[in-house]
C-alpha positions in Angstrom: 104.2 86.6 113.6 101.5 84.8 116.2 100.9 81.4 115.1 101.2 82.1 111.4 99.1 85.4 111.6 101.3 88.7 111.2 100.1 91.3 112.9 101.1 95.1 112.8 103.5 95.9 115.7 100.8 98.3 117.0 98.0 95.5 118.2 98.1 96.8 121.6 95.9 96.7 124.9 92.4 95.8 124.7 89.5 98.3 124.2 88.0 98.9 127.7 85.0 100.7 127.2 81.3 100.2 127.7 79.6 103.2 125.6 78.3 103.6 122.3 78.3 106.9 120.1 76.0 108.2 117.4 76.2 111.5 115.6 72.8 113.5 116.6 72.9 114.9 112.8 73.1 111.3 111.1 76.1 110.4 109.1 75.0 110.6 105.6 78.2 111.6 103.7 78.5 114.6 100.8 80.4 113.3 97.8 83.5 115.3 99.2 83.1 113.2 102.4 82.7 109.9 101.1 86.6 109.7 100.8 87.0 109.1 104.3 83.8 107.7 105.4 85.7 106.0 108.0 87.3 108.5 109.7 90.5 108.9 111.6 90.0 111.4 114.5 91.7 111.9 118.0 88.4 112.7 119.5 84.6 112.3 118.5 82.9 114.2 115.7 81.5 117.3 116.7 78.0 116.8 117.7 78.6 113.2 118.4 76.7 112.2 121.4 77.8 108.6 123.3 75.0 106.8 124.9 74.6 103.5 126.8 75.7 100.7 124.5 72.2 98.7 124.8 70.8 96.9 121.9 67.7 99.1 121.4 70.2 101.8 120.9 72.4 100.0 118.3 69.1 98.9 116.8 68.0 102.5 116.0 71.2 103.5 115.1 71.1 100.3 112.4 67.7 101.7 111.2 69.3 105.2 110.9 71.4 104.5 108.6 69.9 102.0 106.6 69.3 104.6 103.8 72.9 105.7 104.0 73.8 102.1 103.0 71.9 102.5 99.7 74.3 105.3 98.8 77.6 104.5 100.3 79.3 100.9 100.7 80.7 102.2 104.4 78.9 103.6 106.9 80.0 104.6 110.3 77.5 103.2 112.9 78.9 103.9 116.2 81.7 104.6 118.4 82.9 102.6 121.7 84.5 105.2 124.2 87.3 103.7 126.1 90.2 105.2 128.6 92.7 104.8 125.6 90.5 106.6 123.0 87.8 105.3 121.1 86.7 102.4 118.5 84.9 103.4 115.4 82.3 100.4 114.2 81.5 100.6 110.6 78.6 98.7 108.7 78.8 97.8 105.0 76.3 97.2 102.4 77.7 93.6 102.1 76.9 92.9 105.4 73.3 94.4 105.3 72.6 92.1 102.4 74.1 89.1 103.9 72.2 89.7 107.0 68.7 90.5 105.4 68.8 87.3 103.1 69.7 85.4 106.6 66.8 86.9 108.2 69.3 88.3 110.9 69.2 91.7 110.3 68.7 93.8 113.5 68.0 90.5 115.2 68.9 90.4 119.1 71.6 88.1 118.1 73.0 90.5 116.0 72.5 93.4 118.0 74.4 91.7 121.1 77.3 90.9 118.5 77.7 94.4 117.9 77.7 95.4 121.7 80.2 92.8 122.4 82.8 94.6 120.0 83.4 97.2 123.4 85.5 93.9 124.6 88.1 94.7 121.9 90.9 92.3 120.8 92.9 91.6 123.8 96.5 90.9 123.1 96.7 88.5 125.8 93.8 86.4 124.5 93.8 86.4 120.4 91.9 83.3 120.1 88.3 82.5 121.4 88.5 79.7 124.2 85.5 78.3 126.1 83.0 80.5 123.9 83.8 83.7 125.7 82.0 87.1 124.0 84.3 89.6 122.2 86.7 90.0 119.3 88.9 87.4 118.3 91.4 86.6 115.1 90.5 84.7 112.1 93.3 83.2 110.6 94.6 80.9 108.1 96.6 78.8 110.3 93.3 76.9 112.0 92.3 73.5 111.0 90.0 72.3 109.9 89.0 75.3 108.1 85.5 76.5 109.1 82.8 78.7 107.4 84.1 82.1 108.8 87.5 81.0 107.0 86.0 80.5 104.0 83.7 83.7 104.1 86.7 85.8 105.1 89.3 84.8 102.8 87.8 82.5 100.0 85.2 84.7 99.4 86.3 88.1 100.4 89.8 88.8 100.9 91.7 86.4 98.5 89.3 86.7 95.8 89.4 89.5 96.1 85.9 91.3 96.8 85.8 95.0 95.3 85.2 96.3 98.6 88.6 95.1 100.1 90.1 97.9 97.7 87.7 100.2 99.1 88.2 99.7 102.4 92.0 99.7 102.3 91.7 103.2 100.5 89.5 104.5 103.1 91.6 103.8 105.8 94.9 104.7 103.9 96.4 101.2 104.3 97.2 98.1 102.9 94.9 95.2 102.7 97.3 93.2 104.1 97.6 95.3 106.9 93.8 94.6 107.8 93.4 92.2 110.9 90.5 89.6 110.0 88.5 89.4 113.1 85.2 87.9 114.5 83.0 89.6 117.0 81.4 86.8 119.0 78.1 86.2 120.9 76.2 83.3 121.8 74.4 82.8 118.8 76.2 84.8 115.9 79.8 85.6 114.7 80.2 89.2 112.8 83.1 89.1 110.8 85.4 92.1 110.0 88.7 93.9 109.4 90.3 95.8 111.9 93.0 98.3 112.2 94.3 100.7 114.6 94.9 104.5 113.7 95.9 107.5 115.5 94.9 105.9 118.9 91.6 104.5 117.6 90.3 101.1 116.5 88.5 101.1 113.1 86.3 97.6 113.1 84.7 97.2 109.7 81.9 94.6 109.6 81.6 92.4 106.2 79.7 89.4 106.8 78.3 87.3 109.6 78.2 83.6 110.7 75.6 81.4 112.4 76.8 77.6 111.9 
């Protein structure tokens, strides 16, 4: 228990990577594959290329997966390689809709926030201090409640949004084991859920906040 937030015991070392991966063949799933869009692997899938995680590379990947998001609510975007394994970042159709409505889809602020996922959730600094970039907890104990809390808890996890059950099923876990987080950049926060499985962190992004 950390200030009212229950975390799985495996909340472990920070992610240390600097690379983002994408599949050379794209990531469109067949109906047989969609049962595990967010895959659990010890290594990257066959054919994966790791490229520098700069905004232009991330923007290209977002463009590549737009059609996939029309067919599937959760699509893998990229992987950040780290000395301890890799981080799988997935995008949801819910995030895309929200970002398009707010006119931030593929904006520089959004791309920078995705890039900052490479910093990971540092167990020695779970909460943001001084506007630092990176991945930080969003929990119910913070007062006064802010818009990020309302978006993740009131309008998503507690509602619950049907996507919550989809994510729990695909990640083979319980909804209560998913860790609510925000990925912080200077102008925008991406909101998502995080879990560690088989030496890989899975980060699924579901909304954004720029208040």
